[in-house]
Residue frames as qw, qx, qy, qz and C-alpha x, y, z in Angstrom:
[[0.025, 0.909, 0.313, -0.273, -8.59, -6.03, -14.58],
 [0.284, -0.529, 0.399, 0.693, -5.36, -4.91, -16.21],
 [0.268, 0.239, 0.771, 0.526, -6.83, -6.20, -19.46],
 [0.054, 0.818, 0.572, -0.026, -9.98, -4.13, -18.87],
 [0.189, -0.818, 0.041, 0.541, -7.90, -0.98, -18.32],
 [0.308, -0.282, 0.611, 0.672, -5.87, -1.63, -21.46],
 [0.209, 0.444, 0.780, 0.388, -8.89, -2.32, -23.66],
 [0.020, -0.878, -0.435, 0.199, -10.82, 0.69, -22.34],
 [0.212, -0.723, 0.220, 0.620, -7.85, 2.99, -22.94],
 [0.307, -0.040, 0.730, 0.610, -7.37, 1.52, -26.41],
 [0.152, 0.615, 0.733, 0.249, -11.01, 2.02, -27.38],
 [0.086, -0.920, -0.314, 0.219, -11.32, 5.50, -25.91],
 [0.140, -0.871, 0.268, 0.388, -7.91, 6.96, -26.71],
 [0.581, 0.654, -0.468, -0.124, -5.05, 5.24, -28.55],
 [0.931, -0.006, -0.323, 0.170, -2.67, 2.31, -28.35],
 [0.377, 0.438, -0.438, 0.688, 0.00, 4.53, -26.77],
 [0.435, -0.470, 0.278, -0.716, -2.30, 5.48, -23.91],
 [0.944, -0.172, -0.138, -0.246, -3.31, 1.84, -23.51],
 [0.778, 0.215, -0.421, 0.414, 0.34, 0.78, -23.28],
 [0.067, 0.503, -0.390, 0.768, 1.06, 3.58, -20.81],
 [0.628, -0.394, 0.221, -0.633, -1.73, 2.39, -18.53],
 [0.969, -0.075, -0.071, -0.224, -1.61, -1.38, -18.93],
 [0.735, 0.381, -0.474, 0.299, 2.07, -2.27, -19.22],
 [0.014, 0.487, -0.603, 0.631, 3.19, -0.91, -15.80],
 [0.733, -0.241, 0.304, -0.559, 0.24, -2.66, -14.13],
 [0.952, 0.192, -0.212, -0.107, 1.03, -5.85, -16.03],
 [0.494, 0.480, -0.587, 0.425, 4.68, -5.72, -14.96],
 [0.311, -0.419, 0.549, -0.652, 3.74, -5.21, -11.30],
 [0.894, -0.066, 0.141, -0.421, 1.30, -8.12, -11.51],
 [0.848, 0.358, -0.385, 0.070, 3.90, -10.30, -13.25],
 [0.215, 0.493, -0.653, 0.534, 6.50, -9.60, -10.57],
 [0.571, -0.292, 0.451, -0.621, 3.95, -10.34, -7.83],
 [0.945, 0.106, -0.062, -0.305, 2.87, -13.55, -9.56],
 [0.691, 0.423, -0.537, 0.235, 6.45, -14.77, -9.98],
 [0.011, 0.453, -0.639, 0.621, 7.20, -14.03, -6.33],
 [0.461, -0.144, 0.579, -0.657, 4.07, -15.39, -4.66],
 [0.817, 0.142, -0.233, -0.508, 2.47, -17.97, -6.97],
 [0.459, -0.445, 0.765, -0.085, 5.03, -20.68, -6.10],
 [0.242, 0.282, -0.814, -0.446, 4.23, -22.51, -9.32],
 [0.302, 0.152, 0.889, -0.309, 1.09, -24.24, -8.00],
 [0.550, 0.524, 0.168, -0.628, -1.16, -22.94, -10.77],
 [0.334, -0.015, 0.828, 0.451, -1.83, -25.12, -13.74],
 [0.454, 0.463, -0.005, -0.761, -3.75, -23.89, -16.74],
 [0.011, 0.117, -0.930, -0.349, -4.37, -27.27, -18.30],
 [0.490, 0.385, 0.648, -0.439, -7.70, -28.25, -19.79],
 [0.332, 0.321, 0.715, 0.525, -9.42, -28.89, -23.07],
 [0.115, -0.148, -0.199, -0.962, -11.35, -26.16, -24.83],
 [0.523, -0.439, -0.609, -0.403, -14.59, -27.96, -23.92],
 [0.559, -0.431, -0.563, 0.430, -13.67, -28.05, -20.21],
 [0.205, -0.137, -0.123, 0.961, -12.84, -24.35, -20.22],
 [0.286, -0.266, -0.418, -0.820, -16.07, -23.51, -22.05],
 [0.580, -0.476, -0.650, -0.118, -18.12, -25.61, -19.60],
 [0.466, -0.338, -0.446, 0.685, -16.39, -23.95, -16.65],
 [0.014, -0.001, 0.064, 0.998, -17.16, -20.47, -18.02],
 [0.432, -0.343, -0.550, -0.627, -20.78, -21.42, -18.75],
 [0.587, -0.461, -0.642, 0.173, -21.27, -22.88, -15.28],
 [0.349, -0.245, -0.303, 0.852, -19.72, -19.80, -13.69],
 [0.140, -0.132, -0.241, -0.951, -21.89, -17.41, -15.68],
 [0.536, -0.428, -0.616, -0.388, -25.03, -19.37, -14.83],
 [0.550, -0.410, -0.573, 0.449, -24.05, -19.35, -11.16],
 [0.164, -0.065, -0.118, 0.977, -23.54, -15.58, -11.20],
 [0.353, -0.230, -0.326, -0.846, -26.96, -14.86, -12.65],
 [0.615, -0.394, -0.676, -0.101, -28.55, -17.48, -10.42],
 [0.460, -0.330, -0.493, 0.660, -27.04, -15.88, -7.33],
 [0.009, -0.042, -0.037, -0.998, -28.04, -12.40, -8.47],
 [0.467, -0.311, -0.495, -0.664, -31.63, -13.52, -8.87],
 [0.215, -0.206, 0.741, -0.602, -31.88, -15.42, -5.56],
 [0.687, 0.243, 0.490, -0.479, -35.32, -16.67, -6.67],
 [0.518, 0.084, 0.765, 0.374, -35.53, -19.28, -9.43],
 [0.404, 0.679, 0.547, 0.276, -36.04, -17.64, -12.83],
 [0.056, -0.970, -0.057, 0.230, -35.05, -14.12, -11.85],
 [0.462, -0.491, 0.506, 0.538, -31.47, -14.76, -13.00],
 [0.458, 0.338, 0.685, 0.454, -32.80, -15.60, -16.48],
 [0.125, 0.922, 0.363, 0.041, -34.74, -12.34, -16.54],
 [0.293, -0.848, 0.211, 0.388, -31.61, -10.40, -15.54],
 [0.509, -0.175, 0.639, 0.550, -29.56, -12.13, -18.23],
 [0.360, 0.615, 0.619, 0.330, -32.22, -11.35, -20.85],
 [0.041, -0.976, -0.162, 0.142, -32.31, -7.70, -19.73],
 [0.430, -0.616, 0.407, 0.519, -28.53, -7.53, -20.10],
 [0.468, 0.145, 0.690, 0.533, -28.65, -8.89, -23.65],
 [0.200, 0.814, 0.511, 0.191, -31.52, -6.59, -24.66],
 [0.222, -0.924, 0.004, 0.312, -29.75, -3.60, -23.09],
 [0.469, -0.383, 0.524, 0.599, -26.57, -4.35, -25.01],
 [0.388, 0.429, 0.674, 0.459, -28.48, -4.62, -28.29],
 [0.034, 0.935, 0.353, 0.015, -30.30, -1.31, -27.65],
 [0.352, -0.798, 0.189, 0.450, -27.04, 0.44, -26.72],
 [0.472, -0.124, 0.617, 0.617, -25.29, -0.76, -29.88],
 [0.284, 0.641, 0.625, 0.343, -28.22, 0.26, -32.07],
 [0.094, -0.962, -0.217, 0.135, -28.39, 3.73, -30.52],
 [0.415, -0.657, 0.333, 0.535, -24.67, 4.26, -30.96],
 [0.619, 0.718, -0.130, -0.290, -24.89, 3.52, -34.67],
 [0.956, 0.171, -0.045, 0.233, -22.10, 0.96, -34.49],
 [0.483, 0.575, -0.268, 0.604, -19.42, 3.61, -33.90],
 [0.506, -0.790, 0.025, -0.345, -19.92, 3.82, -30.15],
 [0.901, -0.144, -0.231, 0.339, -16.87, 1.77, -29.25],
 [0.460, 0.304, -0.193, 0.812, -14.79, 4.93, -29.07],
 [0.228, -0.475, 0.091, -0.845, -17.29, 6.72, -26.88],
 [0.658, -0.364, 0.209, -0.626, -20.09, 5.47, -24.70],
 [0.978, -0.041, -0.090, -0.181, -19.56, 1.77, -25.26],
 [0.439, 0.590, -0.617, 0.280, -15.81, 1.66, -24.59],
 [0.253, -0.418, 0.700, -0.520, -16.10, 0.85, -20.90],
 [0.845, -0.002, 0.344, -0.410, -18.87, -1.77, -21.13],
 [0.833, 0.466, -0.294, -0.052, -17.03, -3.38, -24.05],
 [0.241, 0.575, -0.694, 0.360, -13.81, -3.49, -22.04],
 [0.515, -0.285, 0.621, -0.518, -15.64, -5.06, -19.08],
 [0.923, 0.209, 0.079, -0.313, -17.20, -7.68, -21.34],
 [0.674, 0.533, -0.489, 0.148, -13.77, -8.57, -22.74],
 [0.067, -0.518, 0.694, -0.496, -12.41, -8.63, -19.20],
 [0.779, -0.134, 0.391, -0.471, -15.17, -11.02, -18.10],
 [0.921, 0.345, -0.162, -0.079, -14.18, -13.35, -20.92],
 [0.392, 0.610, -0.600, 0.338, -10.54, -13.05, -19.84],
 [0.468, -0.448, 0.581, -0.493, -11.45, -14.22, -16.33],
 [0.968, 0.072, 0.082, -0.224, -12.54, -17.55, -17.82]]
């Protein structure tokens, strides 16, 4: 979520504001991680394994949101169509305004993979 805050601040304001918001949070997280992670985390895997893991996770999210078979696909399609409509209405320059927060959340979702 620190990444989401940094990207949103960058898109809406400036890189200085993004640094002001994200760096202190990143430092606090880094200190916590060094203290409590105990080195048991391994980030090893091929690009294909990581892609498959992200794809499986995304499918599981939409499947769980739908609860009934097929409803997750409808929700995913609505999300894609909504994003296309929002980008078209903004004229491509909406990243600094209305689309800054959804864009930051989309980048953050990719960062969770």
